[in-house]
C-alpha positions, 0 to 999 in steps of 0.5 A: 197500956202505953206506959207498959209498952214504953217500959218494954221498949226501953227494956229492949233498948237496954238489952240491945245496948248490953249485947254490944257494950253500949250505954243505953243513955246514948239512945234517944227514944222518939215516940212516933205519935202520928195520927194519935190523939192528944190524950194518948200523947199525954199518957206517954208524957206521964210515963216519961216520954218527952220526945215525940215524932210527927209526920205531918206539919198540921199535926205538930201545929194542932198538938203543940199548943195542947201539950206541955212546953218541955216536949221536944217535937221531931219532924220525921216525915217528908217536909214540903217547902211551903210548910217549913215556916210553920214549924221552924221555930217549934221543932227540936230537929227535922229528920227528913232533909233530902234536897238542897232546895228544902235546906235552903228554905229551912235556912231562909225561914230560920233566919226570919225567926232568928233560930238555928235548926238542927237537921238530919239528912235523909238517906234512902240506903235501900234505894226504894222507889217508894221512899224519899231520901238521898242516894248514898253518893249524894249525901257528902256533896249536900252536906258540904254545901249546906255547911255554909248555912248559918241557921242550919246545923247538920247533926247526922243522918236518918234512914227509913229501912224497908219493911221486913218480917225479919229485922236481921234483913235490915242489919246491912242497911244500918251498917251502911248508914253508920259507915257513911256517917263515920266517913263524913265525920272524918272529913271534919266539915265545918258546921257538920257533925255526925252525932245523930244516927236516926234509924230503926222503927218498931220492927227493927229498932233493936238491930238498929241500936246494935248497929249504932243508932242514937235515935230510934223512932217507935210508934206502933210498939208504943201506941198500938196500930194506927187508924189511918181513917181518922 
């Protein structure tokens, strides 16, 4: 089932790319495996997945030693500063940096572990009160400040669009994030690139791809509905 789901998602990404003249190789699919048992992740791995996204530090800590070492782990959920030390040397990228204090903590812990950590700045484009993330006007000032951190590398932006029945409703959200990334790229800030645009989830990733996403985060579309009672 998981292998078939993955194949369908990949086909959908290819189709979305074809519609706007993009190369599907430009889009990385992250299998969002939060709350899912290791056995299901192994199924996805066997079907070709190497990028997995988790919302909680504890789940990364639990799963990391049980799965192959060539997996790239992505921290996509809200990250508490006191948990940074546990994953700073284990994750490929932290998608959810939304404050200077968090970036400072990542810098401190990365220095201790002698690693450089790729991060994305999380932007609350829709300004939903229930969601974390920077306001649009806060992103550039934070990028300029964090650019001086030797162990942190800003590689782009991330957003979690509103839950909508019709994915077309989020097209404008994705366009705004893409425009912001282009505007920041044009500033040519040292140590800051806008090569990654992490946007789009199970309900709207095809629209996100059409609007320039380089990373989509798909969970339910691969693993099925989540059991939050686990």
